[in-house]
N, C-alpha and C positions, 0 to 999 in steps of 0.2 A: 449447255456444254455437251459436246458429242461424247457419249459414254464409251463407245468403242475406242475413240482416240484417247480418252482418259485412261482406260485400261491398258492400252498399248504403252503410253509414256510412263505409267506407274509401275507396270510389271514386266514389260517386254525386255528381251535381250537385245542389246545394241547400243547405239549412241546417237547424239543429235548433231547434225551437220550445221555449221554456222556459215551461211552463204550471204551474210548481211553487211559486207564491207560497204561503207557509205562514202560520201564525197571525199573526205580527207584521206581515207586509206585506200581508195580505188587505184590511184596511179601506182602505188607500191605493189598492190595485188596483181595488177596487169603486168608490171615489169617482171615480177617473179614468174608469171605465166609466159614470158617471152614476148610481150607486147610493149615496145618502147613508147615514150611520150610523143615521139615524132610521128607515130601511127595515127594520131587523132589531132584535129585542129581545135576542138572546143569540148565543153563538158558533155553536150548531147552525144557526140561521137564516142567519147570516153565511156559513157553509160551504155551505149549500144554494144561496145566491145566487151564490157564486163558482163552484160546480160548474155551475150553469145557464149562466154566462158561458163556462166552458171547453167545455161541451157544445155551445154555439152555435158556438164557434170550430171545433172539430174536425169537427162535422157539416156545416159549410158546404161547398158545392161548390168553393170556392176552396182548401180545405185538403186536399191530396192528396199522395201520394208523388212526384208529378212534380216538385214544387219543395221540399217539406218532407221531409227525410231521416228525421228523428226528432222525438220530443216527450218532454220531461222532465215527469213527473207528480209531484204531491205524494202522499204515502202514502195519504191519505184518498181521493184520486181513483182510485188503483189499486184500492181496495176498492169503488168505485162502478161504475156502468154508463153507457155512452153508447148511446142508442137500443136499450136492452134487452140489450146485450152487455157483458161485462166490459171495462173501459176498455182494457187492454193488447191484448186479443184484437181489439177493435173497430179500434184504430189499425192493427194489422198486417193483419188479414184484410179489412177494408173499405176502408182508406185506403192500405195499403202504406207506412205510417209506422212506423219502428222505435221501440218504447217503452222509455224510460229511467225511473228512479225516483230522486228526491231522498232520500238516506238520512241526512244529517246531522241532528243535533238542535239546531242553532244554534251560536252562537259563545260562547266563553269571554270573560272580561274581558280587556282589552288588557294585554299585558306585552311588553317588548322591541319595542315598535312594531308588534306584530301581534296578531291574535286567532286562536288555534287553535280547533279544533272542540271542543265539549263531548264528554264521554265517550259512547260508544254501546254500553252493555252488552247491549242486545237485538239487536245487528246481525246475528249469525248467524241468529237466528230470522227476522228480517225478510228477509234474503237468500234463505233457503229458501222463504219464502212468495212472494217476488217471482219466483223461478225457476219455481215452480208456476203462477203467474199469467201467465207468458209474457213477463216483463220481460227485455230484452236486456242492459241496462247500468244503471249508477248514476251519481249526481252528488253531490258533497259539497264544501261551500264553506268556505274560510278567508279571512281578510282581512289584507292587508299595508298598514299605514298609514304606514310610514317605511322608509328604507333602512338597516335594522338587520340586520347579517349574522347575528347570533345568533338573532334572532326569525325571520328568513326561513328559516334552516336548520331551525328547530323546526317551522315550518309545513310545509315540504316533506317532512321526515322523517315527520311524522304522516300526511300525505296518502298517502305511498307505503306506509307500514305498513298503513294501512286498505285501500289499493288492493290490496295482496297478499292480504288477507283476502277481498276481493271477487272477485278472480281465482280464488282457491281454491274459491269457491262457484259457479264457472262463469259469472260475469257480467263485463261489461266496465266498468271504472271510468273515470269522467271525473274527473280530478284538477283541482280548481279553487282555486288560490291567487290570489284576486282582488287586484289592486293598486288601492287607492283612487284614483280619478281626481283627487281633490283633494289628494293627497299633495304636499308642497312639493318632495320629492326623488324624484318618480315615476320619472324616467329612471334614476336611480342604483339605485332599488329593483328596477327591471326587469333591470338588469345583474346584480345579486346573485341575483335569482330565476332567471334563465336559467342561470347557473353551477350553482346548487343543483339545478335540474331535470336538467341534463345529467349531473351526477354520479350522481343516483339512477337515471336512465334507463340509463346505462352499466352499472349494477350489477344490472339485472334479469336474470332467468333466461332461458334459450334460448327458451322458449315463452311468455314473458310480454310482453304489450304493453298499453299504456294509451292513453287519449285525454286531451287537455289542454284546459281551458277557462280562457282568460286575458283580462285586460283588453287592449284594443287598445293597442299600445305607442306610446310617444312618438316613437320613431325608426321610420320606415316600414321594413317588411321585417325588423325586429329579430329576429323569431322564425322566420325561414326555416330556421335550423339545426335548430329543433325540428320544423318541418314535415317536414324531410327525414330526421329521425332514424329508424333502422330499428325502434326500439321504440315509435314513436308511430303509432297508427292514424289519428288526425286531430287537428288543432288547431282549436278553435272559440273564438270571441270573445264576450265578454259586452258588453252596452251600457253597464252601469255608471253610468247616470245621464245619459249623453249622449242627445240627441234622436235620433229615427230618421234624420233627414237627416244629422246630424253623424256618427252611428255608421256609416252606409252609406258616407259619403265617406271616412272614415278606414279602414274595413275594406277598401275597394277598393284602397287603397295597400299592402295586405299580401297578396301573392299566396299562394295555398295555404291561407289561413286563412278559415274559413267562419263565419257568424253563429250564435250561440245566444242570441237576444234574448228578453227577457221584456216589459218595459215598452215598449220600442221596437216590439215586434210589435203590442201591443194599443192603442198610441197612436191616437186618432181613432175608436176603436170605442165605441159607446154603447148602453146598454140601451134607449134611447128610439128608436133607428133601426128602420125597417121592415126586414124580412128582405132586401129588395132593396138598401137603403142599406147595411146591415151587410155583406152579402156583397161589395158593390162596394168598400167601404172596406177590407175584409180582403184582397180580391184585389189591390188597389193596394199594400197594405203588404207582402204576401207577394212580389209581383213585384219591388218595390224592393229588399227584403232578398236575394232570390234573385239578382238581377243583381249586387249588391255582393259576393255570396259566390262567384260563378263567374268573376269577372274574373281 
């Protein structure tokens, strides 16, 4: 594991950009960016367009390691290039931004109020390829839709089992059990989730540490215990459907938690903007998220 990158993500000021929209969420991300579905004829063209959007973001003068600690990439992005350099290499060498990779294959159908991750039979091969490409860490998402203790325990157990597989490959796992912001019992679900996370964290080996990516909690400062846990490198927050202003206002009330926003980062960016307009809008977005993350 790259020690400079570890130091940056554990102690640096800033946030992690989530640029990992996958097949299912790509049309929506493109539409918000001003690219209608009529602009592409097939999946290959769609992925070319979303890669162009991501390339425009990361190559912008606003996007540097001064405010952006890391960036989470989609697998196809890891295999592509930015300005003629491999994506992960470009992020670290040109921008001083630590590269992460989304490794999950999507969500299973809901059971016990949650959606665990689909099986990942190719994970070891993907991790080996990611390590060769210069990827520092990974991210994988499950979803909690209700305060169901059995379901939440299943989500957390799976996340940590896969997390240990990732640690064994020399990479840093971001454990992401997202709590649905529309859950009727979100506060109760977060209490169950925190207890399950602490139990798994306490059981980690002497040299094992993880990152956590969580929905901004209903109760301000609720995850401070996790922020301070010796087995946690960093706690990052997802925007989960809140607007950027809402996300930033809520995040600022949770000291020690930094942003890892996707839609809230790209909000207001458009394919139709001139480079000056685009860079200005991105700079404004990055600054607002940065300020909410360092409070």
